Residue, then its C-alpha position, 0 to 999 in steps of 0.5 A: m500499499s503506497w502513501r497515497e492510497l493510505v491518504y485516500a483511505l484516511l480521507v474516506v475514514v475521516g469523512i465517514v467520522l465527520f458525516l456520522y458526527g454531523a448527523n448525530y449532532y444535527d450539524a449540517i455543515v460538518g455532515w456535508v463536509g464529510v460527504g464531500m471528503i468521502f466523495a473526494g477520496v473515492v474519486a481521487e483513488v479512481v483517477e489515480k488508478i486510471y492514470e496508472f493503467v493508461s500510463k502502463r498501456k502507453g508505455a507498452q506501445k513503444p516500438 
């Protein structure tokens, strides 16, 4: 597990904690920040995986 994957996982976990805190204490701003962090962590992971796939594929086509 690289440090980037660890950061993405930590971002998702902190987002879940913030979402649950916001839901339990009726704090909408904290809850939506948590949802945004979860979304950002997942999207960043997917974008990195796609970039790695395209980079490997592009490197394999060299003559």
